[in-house]
C-alpha positions as CSV (number, residue, x, y, z in Angstrom):
1,M,0.0,0.0,0.0
2,D,1.3,3.5,-0.9
3,T,1.0,6.0,1.8
4,R,2.3,9.3,3.2
5,I,4.6,9.5,6.1
6,S,3.6,11.8,9.0
7,V,6.5,13.3,10.9
8,Y,6.0,14.7,14.4
9,R,7.9,17.1,16.7
10,A,7.1,15.0,19.8
11,P,7.2,11.3,20.4
12,Y,3.8,9.5,20.6
13,F,2.6,11.3,17.5
14,M,1.7,14.6,19.1
15,G,2.5,18.3,18.5
16,P,3.6,20.1,15.3
17,C,4.0,17.8,12.3
18,F,4.3,17.7,8.5
19,K,3.8,15.0,5.9
20,I,6.0,13.6,3.1
21,A,4.0,12.7,0.0
22,N,3.7,9.2,-1.4
23,Y,6.9,8.5,-3.3
24,G,8.0,12.0,-2.1
25,S,11.5,13.1,-1.1
26,V,12.7,15.7,1.4
27,T,16.4,16.0,1.2
28,N,16.9,18.4,4.1
29,F,14.6,18.9,7.1
30,A,16.4,22.2,7.9
31,Y,14.2,23.8,5.2
32,I,11.0,22.8,6.9
33,T,9.7,25.3,9.5
34,L,7.1,24.1,12.0
35,S,4.2,26.1,13.4
36,G,6.3,27.1,16.5
37,G,9.0,28.6,14.3
38,Q,11.6,25.8,14.8
39,N,13.3,23.9,12.0
40,A,12.2,20.3,11.7
41,N,15.8,19.2,11.4
42,D,16.4,20.2,15.1
43,V,13.4,18.8,16.9
44,M,11.6,15.9,15.1
45,G,10.9,13.1,17.5
46,G,8.6,10.5,15.8
47,H,7.1,9.3,12.5
48,R,4.4,6.9,11.3
49,F,3.1,5.8,8.0
50,G,-0.2,7.4,7.3
51,N,-2.1,10.6,6.7
52,Q,-2.9,11.4,10.3
53,C,-1.0,14.7,10.6
54,S,-2.9,17.8,9.6
55,G,0.4,19.7,8.7
56,T,1.8,20.6,5.3
57,V,2.6,17.9,2.7
58,Y,6.1,18.2,1.2
59,D,7.2,17.0,-2.3
60,S,3.7,16.2,-3.5
């Protein structure tokens, strides 16, 4: 099954998040800014396959 990946700031799939599209590619998380103003590269704590996150979809 082809699906997006939801990437979260905090473990347990909570807090600010973003999604990577099906077959998408994000080469540098430093270019992704979360709703709190932090770069994703510095703070991401968890991910899961699926479309649960309500954040921006990258490389769609």
